[in-house]
C-alpha positions as CSV (number, residue, x, y, z in Angstrom):
1,L,-8.0,16.4,18.7
2,I,-7.6,12.3,19.4
3,V,-9.7,11.5,16.5
4,E,-8.2,13.6,14.2
5,I,-5.1,12.0,14.8
6,R,-6.6,8.6,14.7
7,L,-8.0,9.5,11.1
8,V,-4.3,10.6,9.7
9,Q,-2.9,7.4,11.0
10,E,-5.4,5.3,9.2
11,H,-5.1,7.2,5.9
12,F,-1.3,6.9,6.5
13,S,-1.5,3.4,6.6
14,V,-3.9,2.7,4.0
15,K,-1.4,4.4,1.8
16,I,1.1,2.3,3.0
17,V,-0.6,-0.6,2.1
18,E,-1.5,0.6,-1.7
19,K,2.4,1.3,-2.3
20,I,2.8,-2.3,-0.7
21,L,-0.1,-4.1,-3.1
22,A,0.9,-1.6,-6.2
23,I,4.8,-3.3,-5.4
24,F,3.7,-6.4,-5.3
25,I,1.4,-6.7,-8.4
26,E,4.3,-5.0,-10.3
27,I,6.8,-7.7,-8.8
28,V,4.1,-10.8,-10.0
29,A,3.5,-9.2,-13.4
30,L,7.7,-9.1,-13.8
31,I,7.6,-12.6,-12.7
32,Q,5.0,-13.5,-14.9
33,N,6.6,-12.0,-17.8
34,V,10.1,-13.9,-17.2
35,I,8.1,-17.4,-17.4
């Protein structure tokens, strides 16, 4: 049970990191378009 919870937490944190990276890449792209 503890292992399952741990896996879910790791998967959730990975998804959050992916979202942050995607947003960061979009912001960088927008800045490059402005410049």
